[in-house]
Every structure is written in C-alpha cells, then in structure tokens.
C-alpha positions as CSV (number, residue, x, y, z in Angstrom):
1,M,-28.2,25.4,62.2
2,K,-27.1,22.8,59.8
3,N,-30.8,21.7,59.1
4,C,-31.7,25.5,58.5
5,K,-28.8,26.0,56.0
6,S,-30.0,22.9,54.3
7,F,-33.6,24.1,54.0
8,F,-32.5,27.5,52.9
9,A,-29.9,25.8,50.2
10,G,-33.0,23.8,48.9
11,M,-35.0,27.0,48.8
12,L,-32.4,28.7,46.7
13,T,-32.5,25.8,44.4
14,M,-36.3,26.0,44.2
15,L,-36.0,29.8,43.5
16,L,-33.3,29.3,40.6
17,I,-35.9,26.5,39.0
18,V,-38.8,29.1,39.3
19,C,-36.7,31.9,38.0
20,L,-35.6,29.9,35.1
21,A,-38.9,28.4,34.1
22,G,-40.5,31.7,34.4
23,T,-38.3,33.5,31.9
24,A,-37.4,30.7,29.5
25,V,-38.7,33.0,26.8
26,A,-36.0,35.3,27.5
27,T,-33.6,33.0,25.1
28,T,-35.7,34.2,22.2
29,G,-37.0,37.5,23.2
30,K,-38.1,39.8,26.1
31,V,-41.3,40.2,28.3
32,T,-42.4,42.9,30.3
33,K,-43.7,42.3,33.9
34,E,-44.9,44.5,36.9
35,L,-42.7,43.9,39.7
36,E,-44.1,44.6,43.1
37,Y,-41.7,45.9,46.0
38,R,-43.1,45.4,49.6
39,D,-40.2,46.0,51.6
40,I,-39.9,42.3,52.0
41,Q,-37.5,41.3,54.9
42,V,-35.6,37.9,55.3
43,T,-34.6,36.6,58.6
44,L,-32.3,33.5,59.7
45,D,-32.9,32.1,63.4
46,G,-34.7,35.3,64.0
47,K,-32.0,37.7,63.0
48,K,-32.6,40.1,59.8
49,L,-30.4,39.4,57.0
50,D,-28.6,42.2,55.5
51,L,-28.6,41.4,51.7
52,K,-26.0,42.9,49.6
53,D,-24.8,42.4,46.0
54,A,-21.1,41.6,45.1
55,K,-20.3,45.5,45.4
56,G,-21.6,45.9,48.8
57,N,-24.9,47.5,47.6
58,T,-28.2,46.9,49.4
59,V,-30.4,44.7,47.4
60,E,-34.2,44.2,47.8
61,P,-36.3,41.1,47.1
62,F,-39.5,41.6,45.0
63,M,-42.7,39.9,44.2
64,F,-43.6,38.7,40.5
65,D,-47.0,37.3,39.6
66,G,-47.6,36.2,43.5
67,T,-44.0,34.7,44.0
68,N,-41.4,36.1,46.0
69,Y,-37.9,36.3,44.4
70,L,-34.7,36.8,46.6
71,P,-31.2,37.9,45.2
72,V,-29.2,34.6,44.9
73,R,-25.9,35.9,45.9
74,A,-27.0,38.3,48.8
75,L,-29.0,35.1,50.5
76,A,-26.3,32.6,49.8
77,E,-23.4,34.6,51.3
78,S,-25.7,35.2,54.3
79,L,-25.9,31.6,54.6
80,G,-22.0,31.2,54.3
81,L,-22.1,29.9,50.8
82,E,-19.7,30.9,47.9
83,V,-21.2,32.3,44.9
84,A,-19.9,32.4,41.3
85,W,-21.4,33.1,37.9
86,D,-20.6,30.9,35.0
87,G,-21.0,33.1,31.8
88,S,-20.4,30.2,29.5
89,T,-23.4,28.1,30.9
90,N,-25.4,30.9,32.4
91,T,-25.1,29.1,35.7
92,V,-25.1,30.4,39.3
93,V,-22.5,28.3,41.0
94,L,-23.0,27.8,44.8
95,T,-20.3,26.1,47.0
96,T,-19.8,25.3,50.5
97,P,-16.4,26.8,51.9
98,S,-13.9,24.6,53.4
99,D,-11.4,25.5,55.8
100,D,-9.6,22.1,55.4
101,A,-6.5,22.6,53.7
102,S,-6.3,19.0,52.7
103,S,-9.5,19.4,50.6
104,G,-9.0,18.6,47.0
105,E,-10.6,22.2,46.1
106,V,-8.1,24.0,48.5
107,V,-4.5,25.0,47.4
108,T,-1.4,26.8,49.0
109,A,1.0,29.2,47.8
110,N,3.1,28.3,44.5
111,T,0.1,26.0,43.2
112,F,-1.1,25.6,39.8
113,L,-4.7,26.8,39.4
114,F,-6.2,26.5,36.2
115,S,-5.5,25.2,32.7
116,K,-7.7,26.7,29.9
117,D,-7.2,26.3,26.3
118,H,-3.2,26.4,26.6
119,I,-3.6,29.3,29.2
120,R,-2.2,28.4,32.7
121,F,-3.0,30.3,36.0
122,Y,-0.9,29.8,39.2
123,Y,-1.1,31.5,42.6
124,T,2.5,32.3,43.9
125,G,1.7,33.8,47.4
126,Y,0.3,36.8,49.2
127,K,1.6,40.0,50.8
128,A,0.2,42.3,53.6
129,Q,0.5,45.9,52.7
130,S,1.9,48.1,55.5
131,D,-1.6,50.1,55.1
132,G,-3.6,47.2,55.9
133,G,-4.5,45.8,52.5
134,Y,-3.2,42.8,50.7
135,E,-1.7,41.6,47.3
136,F,-2.3,38.0,46.1
137,N,0.0,37.2,43.2
138,I,-1.2,35.6,40.3
139,R,1.2,34.3,37.3
140,I,-0.3,33.6,33.8
141,E,1.3,31.8,30.9
142,N,-0.6,32.4,27.6
143,D,0.5,29.5,25.2
144,S,-2.6,30.3,22.9
145,D,-2.7,32.0,19.6
146,Y,-4.6,34.8,21.0
147,T,-3.7,38.2,22.7
148,L,-6.2,38.1,25.5
149,H,-7.4,40.6,28.3
150,I,-8.1,38.7,31.5
151,Y,-10.0,39.7,34.5
152,E,-10.9,38.3,38.0
153,Q,-14.7,37.8,38.5
154,D,-16.5,36.7,41.9
155,F,-13.6,37.4,44.1
156,A,-14.4,36.5,47.8
157,I,-12.4,36.7,51.1
158,N,-13.5,34.4,53.9
159,S,-16.7,33.7,51.6
160,L,-17.7,37.5,51.5
161,A,-17.6,39.6,48.2
162,V,-14.6,41.9,48.1
163,D,-13.8,44.7,45.7
164,C,-10.5,44.3,44.1
165,N,-8.1,45.6,41.5
166,F,-6.9,43.1,38.6
167,G,-6.8,43.2,34.9
168,L,-4.1,42.6,32.2
169,D,-3.3,42.1,28.4
170,I,-1.3,39.1,27.5
171,M,0.2,38.2,24.1
172,P,0.7,34.7,22.8
173,G,3.8,32.9,24.4
174,E,4.0,35.5,27.2
175,T,4.3,35.1,30.8
176,V,2.8,37.8,33.2
177,E,2.8,37.9,37.1
178,Q,0.4,40.5,38.7
179,P,-1.4,40.8,42.0
180,I,-4.8,41.1,42.8
181,T,-4.9,44.2,45.1
182,V,-7.3,44.3,47.8
183,T,-7.4,47.7,49.8
184,K,-8.0,48.1,53.7
185,E,-11.1,50.1,52.9
186,A,-12.4,47.1,50.8
187,L,-11.8,45.0,53.6
188,D,-13.5,47.3,55.9
189,K,-16.5,47.4,53.9
190,A,-16.8,43.8,53.8
191,K,-16.1,43.8,57.8
192,I,-13.2,41.5,57.2
193,D,-10.4,41.8,60.1
194,E,-8.4,38.5,59.4
195,V,-7.7,37.1,55.7
196,R,-7.7,33.2,55.9
197,R,-8.9,32.2,52.5
198,F,-10.1,33.7,49.3
199,S,-11.9,32.3,45.9
200,L,-12.1,33.5,42.4
201,M,-12.8,32.8,38.9
202,F,-10.9,34.6,35.9
203,C,-12.5,35.3,32.7
204,G,-10.9,36.6,29.5
205,Y,-11.5,37.5,25.8
206,E,-9.5,38.0,22.6
207,K,-8.2,41.5,21.8
208,N,-8.0,42.3,18.2
209,P,-7.4,45.5,16.1
210,L,-11.1,45.3,15.0
211,N,-12.7,44.8,18.1
212,Q,-14.5,41.9,16.6
213,V,-16.1,39.3,19.2
214,G,-13.9,36.4,19.2
215,Y,-12.5,33.9,21.6
216,N,-13.7,34.1,25.3
217,F,-13.5,31.9,28.4
218,N,-13.9,31.6,32.0
219,T,-12.0,29.3,34.4
220,G,-14.4,28.0,37.0
221,V,-13.8,28.6,40.7
222,A,-10.7,28.0,42.7
223,K,-10.4,28.3,46.5
224,V,-7.2,29.3,48.1
225,T,-6.1,29.0,51.9
226,I,-3.4,31.3,52.9
227,K,-3.1,30.2,56.5
C-alpha cells in the first residue's frame, strides 16, 4: 500500500506539472479548449474511488488533448493526503497526515499557531456540543494597522474536508476569540464518527470604506491534534 501511495503521489505531481505547463498562457490571457468527459473511473487496489470536492460534491475526471486530468483534492484525499491551496503563490499544498503528537507540525490546546505581519493566531481548545457537533476555539490578536476580515480555508478533520462556519472582522489592536463550528450533519456527510485531529489555513483581507483591493494574506497550514 505504501508503494502504491508513493506511485500515486508521483502521479499527482506529474499531473500538476502537465497542468501548469499546458495552461501557462493563462497568466497573460485565456484559451478555449474542448474537454472530453468519458465517465472516467479511478480505482485503488481494485476499489473505485469516490472523488469529491471540498464541499462534498462529486467531481469527474476529464480528457484534454489526449491527456486525462484528475481533480487533485479528490484524489489526494482518497489517498489519505491533506490538501490546501496557497493563493499567494498559486500552489496546491499536499502533506502527509501524522498522528504523532510529538511531530513538529502537530500542536495541542492553548498553543500558538501562526504569526503573519503582526497578526497572531492561537488554538485554545475544543468543545463537543450536545447535538454531536464540535467547536474549535481560535484566538486572534491583531497588532497590524489594518481592519481585517479573516476566514478559514481548507478545513479538514482526520484529513477529510468538512464544511464549517468561521469568519470575523477585527480592528487594529483588537483581540477576538471565536470558534470554528462544525455541525453533526457536516461530520455525518464526511463520514466522520470520531474527531482526532484537524488542519486548517486562515486567509484575510483589509476592510476599508471604499472597498478598495488592499492588504491580503494567508497563513499556511497548521495541524492540531485534539486527543
């Protein structure tokens, strides 16, 4: 199985390279191409993979100029890899999940997560709700000069993408604590019956009265073990 995962990880990298090479012109313009859908299936060890996007919707591979293109997130998550999108560099970030609490990438409650241009993020613990949902508490300290809107991106539990609710406005000099809320329905949809760890990335942008495009950022990905 390990060799199989290595093979597919290499295939993912190859697909990304082909994809980037084939669409490099998109940095300066647009091209129109005809895509072929042939009900392409993907199997792993003889088992058909159920390919879905970050919201749980089914996605389908397609063919383009004789080459098959597979949805990176859906394939990577089927292989147990964690996926994030870094919009600042247009990079798909794939990482191998770890259950080892001693790993440098894994943190526990009341732990500093990120510092980004005088904006600090902390994970302060979780709470199981009576209805079966969860709250993952986040504290943000804004020592920047910007009024910001901050939201989560690429939130995953046990390496599976899960719908959640989080977003806040924070002024310069302000500290805000707010939970990332995940409902039982969202956990059921992702077929998660036990919460062991989660990973996430925060994004933010400046809010100003003129709605001008200004400062924006993302934090990169952090992993948190909760048990």
